[in-house]
C-alpha positions as CSV (number, residue, x, y, z in Angstrom):
1,M,77.6,-41.4,-48.7
2,G,76.7,-38.8,-51.1
3,R,75.3,-36.7,-48.8
4,I,78.3,-37.0,-46.3
5,F,80.2,-36.0,-49.5
6,E,78.4,-33.0,-50.5
7,K,78.9,-31.7,-46.9
8,R,82.5,-32.4,-47.0
9,K,82.9,-30.8,-50.3
10,H,80.8,-27.8,-49.0
11,K,82.7,-27.1,-45.6
12,M,86.1,-27.4,-47.9
13,F,84.9,-24.7,-50.2
14,A,83.7,-22.7,-47.4
15,R,87.0,-22.9,-45.9
16,F,88.8,-21.9,-49.3
17,D,86.5,-19.1,-49.7
18,K,87.3,-17.8,-46.0
19,M,91.0,-18.3,-46.7
20,A,90.7,-16.4,-49.9
21,K,89.3,-13.5,-48.6
22,A,91.4,-13.3,-45.7
23,F,94.2,-12.8,-48.0
24,T,92.6,-10.3,-50.4
25,R,91.8,-8.1,-47.0
26,I,95.5,-8.9,-45.8
27,G,96.8,-7.8,-49.9
28,K,95.0,-4.4,-49.5
29,D,95.9,-3.8,-46.0
30,I,99.7,-4.3,-47.5
31,A,98.3,-1.9,-50.4
32,I,97.6,0.9,-48.1
33,A,100.3,0.5,-45.6
34,V,103.1,0.8,-48.5
35,K,101.3,3.7,-50.3
36,Q,101.2,5.6,-46.8
37,G,104.7,4.6,-44.9
38,G,106.6,3.2,-48.0
39,P,107.9,-0.7,-48.4
40,N,110.7,-1.2,-45.5
41,P,108.5,-2.9,-42.6
42,D,111.5,-1.7,-40.7
43,N,110.3,1.8,-40.9
44,N,106.7,1.2,-41.2
45,P,104.3,-0.4,-37.9
46,R,101.3,-0.3,-40.2
47,L,103.1,-2.8,-42.6
48,R,104.6,-5.0,-40.1
49,M,101.2,-5.2,-38.5
50,A,99.9,-6.3,-41.9
51,I,102.7,-9.0,-42.6
52,Q,102.1,-10.0,-39.1
53,N,98.4,-10.8,-39.6
54,A,99.8,-12.6,-42.8
55,K,101.4,-15.2,-41.0
56,G,98.5,-15.5,-38.8
57,V,96.3,-16.7,-41.8
58,N,99.2,-18.7,-43.2
59,M,99.4,-16.4,-46.4
60,P,102.6,-17.7,-48.0
61,K,105.6,-15.6,-47.8
62,D,106.0,-15.2,-51.7
63,R,102.3,-13.9,-52.0
64,V,103.3,-11.2,-49.2
65,D,106.6,-10.2,-50.5
66,A,104.7,-10.1,-54.4
67,A,101.9,-7.9,-52.6
68,I,104.6,-5.7,-51.3
69,K,106.2,-5.3,-54.7
70,R,103.1,-4.8,-56.4
71,A,102.3,-2.0,-53.7
72,S,105.4,-0.2,-54.7
73,S,104.9,0.1,-58.3
74,K,103.1,2.6,-60.1
75,E,100.7,0.3,-61.6
76,E,99.1,-0.6,-58.1
77,K,95.7,1.3,-57.4
78,D,95.3,3.6,-54.9
79,F,93.0,1.9,-52.4
80,Q,90.9,4.6,-50.1
81,E,89.6,3.5,-46.5
82,V,85.7,4.4,-46.2
83,V,83.6,3.4,-43.4
84,Y,79.6,3.2,-44.4
85,E,77.0,2.5,-41.6
86,G,73.5,0.7,-41.4
87,Y,71.2,-1.4,-40.3
88,A,70.1,-5.2,-41.2
89,P,67.0,-6.7,-40.5
90,H,65.1,-6.2,-37.2
91,G,67.2,-3.1,-36.6
92,V,70.8,-4.6,-36.0
93,P,73.4,-1.6,-36.4
94,V,76.1,-2.6,-38.8
95,V,79.3,-0.9,-39.7
96,V,80.7,-1.8,-42.8
97,E,85.0,-1.2,-43.5
98,C,86.0,-1.0,-46.9
99,A,89.1,-0.4,-49.1
100,T,88.4,0.6,-52.6
101,D,89.8,2.2,-55.7
102,N,86.5,3.3,-56.5
103,P,84.4,4.5,-53.8
104,T,81.3,5.4,-56.2
105,R,81.0,1.8,-57.2
106,T,81.2,0.8,-53.4
107,V,78.6,2.6,-51.8
108,A,76.1,1.5,-54.3
109,N,77.1,-2.0,-54.1
110,V,76.8,-1.8,-50.3
111,R,73.7,-0.1,-50.4
112,L,72.4,-2.4,-52.8
113,Q,73.2,-5.4,-50.6
114,F,71.4,-3.6,-47.6
115,S,68.4,-2.9,-49.4
116,K,68.6,-6.8,-51.0
117,N,68.4,-8.3,-47.8
118,G,66.1,-6.3,-45.7
119,G,68.0,-3.8,-44.4
120,N,68.8,-0.4,-45.0
121,M,71.9,2.0,-45.4
122,G,72.3,5.1,-43.2
123,N,74.3,8.3,-43.0
124,S,77.8,8.9,-41.7
125,G,77.5,8.7,-37.9
126,S,74.0,7.1,-37.8
127,V,75.2,3.9,-35.9
128,A,78.9,4.3,-35.1
129,F,78.0,5.7,-31.6
130,M,76.6,2.1,-30.6
131,F,79.7,1.1,-31.1
132,E,83.5,1.5,-29.3
133,R,86.8,1.5,-31.5
134,K,89.6,-0.9,-29.7
135,G,92.8,-2.4,-30.4
136,I,92.1,-6.3,-30.3
137,F,95.4,-8.3,-30.1
138,K,95.3,-12.4,-30.6
139,F,98.0,-14.8,-29.3
140,D,98.8,-18.3,-29.3
141,P,99.0,-19.2,-25.1
142,S,102.0,-21.2,-26.0
143,K,103.7,-18.0,-27.3
144,L,102.8,-15.9,-24.4
145,N,103.5,-16.4,-20.7
146,L,100.2,-14.3,-19.4
147,D,101.3,-15.1,-15.6
148,E,104.6,-13.5,-16.2
149,M,103.2,-10.7,-18.6
150,E,99.8,-9.6,-17.4
151,L,100.9,-6.6,-15.0
152,D,103.3,-5.5,-17.8
153,L,100.4,-5.8,-20.5
154,I,98.1,-3.5,-18.2
155,D,100.8,-1.1,-17.7
156,A,101.2,-0.8,-21.8
157,G,98.0,0.1,-22.1
158,A,95.6,-3.3,-21.9
159,E,91.8,-2.3,-20.8
160,D,90.7,-6.1,-20.8
161,I,92.7,-9.5,-21.1
162,Q,90.6,-13.1,-21.9
163,R,92.1,-16.4,-22.2
164,D,90.5,-19.7,-23.3
165,E,92.3,-22.7,-24.5
166,E,93.1,-21.5,-27.9
167,E,94.1,-17.9,-27.5
168,I,94.6,-14.9,-25.6
169,I,92.9,-11.7,-26.7
170,V,94.3,-8.5,-25.4
171,Y,91.7,-5.4,-25.5
172,T,92.8,-1.7,-25.6
173,K,91.0,1.7,-26.2
174,F,91.7,3.3,-29.6
175,T,94.1,5.8,-28.2
176,E,96.5,3.1,-26.8
177,F,96.9,0.7,-29.8
178,G,100.2,2.1,-31.2
179,H,101.4,2.0,-27.7
180,M,100.8,-1.2,-26.9
181,Q,102.4,-2.3,-30.5
182,K,105.6,-0.6,-29.6
183,F,105.7,-2.6,-25.9
184,L,105.0,-5.7,-27.7
185,E,107.7,-5.1,-30.3
186,S,110.5,-4.3,-27.5
187,K,109.7,-7.7,-26.0
188,G,109.7,-9.5,-29.3
189,L,106.2,-10.9,-28.8
190,E,104.1,-11.7,-31.6
191,P,100.9,-12.0,-31.9
192,K,98.7,-14.0,-34.0
193,S,97.0,-10.8,-35.5
194,S,96.2,-7.0,-34.3
195,E,93.8,-4.6,-35.9
196,L,91.4,-2.2,-34.6
197,Q,87.6,-3.3,-34.4
198,Y,84.3,-1.6,-34.1
199,I,83.0,-3.5,-30.3
200,P,79.5,-2.8,-29.8
201,N,78.5,-1.0,-26.3
202,V,75.7,-3.2,-25.9
203,T,74.1,-6.7,-27.6
204,K,70.9,-7.1,-29.3
205,E,69.0,-10.9,-28.5
206,L,67.3,-12.1,-31.2
207,S,65.2,-15.4,-32.1
208,E,66.8,-18.1,-34.3
209,A,64.8,-17.1,-37.1
210,E,65.5,-13.5,-36.9
211,Q,69.0,-14.1,-36.4
212,D,69.5,-16.0,-39.8
213,E,67.7,-13.2,-41.5
214,V,70.6,-10.7,-40.1
215,M,73.2,-13.2,-41.1
216,E,72.2,-13.2,-44.6
217,C,72.8,-9.6,-44.5
218,I,75.9,-9.6,-43.0
219,T,77.3,-12.4,-45.3
220,A,76.1,-10.7,-48.4
221,L,77.9,-7.5,-47.2
222,E,80.9,-9.4,-46.6
223,Q,81.2,-11.1,-50.0
224,D,81.4,-7.8,-51.5
225,E,85.1,-7.3,-52.9
226,D,85.9,-4.3,-51.6
227,V,84.7,-4.8,-48.1
228,Q,87.1,-5.8,-45.4
229,N,85.1,-6.0,-42.4
230,V,81.5,-6.0,-41.4
231,Y,80.6,-5.3,-37.6
232,H,77.3,-5.9,-35.7
233,N,75.5,-5.9,-32.4
234,L,74.2,-9.2,-32.7
235,A,74.4,-11.3,-29.8
């Protein structure tokens, strides 16, 4: 009975940690969007996207409003977007997206997490060529009639469309991301999330034990407060 309780407690804390990390990441996205384009989402496509993504992870509206207000004040930190590259164990390429108010601290922390977990940090451009930056739009299947909209989505820049019971995922080229955003807004279609991601050109197969070692490194990087996203090519 005690073991079952501990497992449930561990899952519950893991879920809270994941939610807290998502809220922090979106809070920084909001701060960067407001600094770049102002606090009015009507005139700021990046802020509209951040608010949309906040809804997708059930971030309370009062927290979103507070993040926008805080970002509009002079006291809010100026976050810079920086990307680091490297290798996890077994030569798995990794791209780390960060938003930081102190790049010197961030680069030191990222380098430390690589080295502590069997990886090594590389120079800019050392692994990015193994990935392609693409737009990813995720929809609740009940909110998008794919039979009716598929051809329109392709015309708007969809490169690939995947569907299962839980969600519909629309992929675009990096250059078509803004075009797809405008098309969806014109049709009143709200994705659960929309973002640019690094998609690997090829994936790498490893044994289960090797995968565990890679994921330890990935998890350590993801837990850093300045890290927004971590991409890799592990199958």
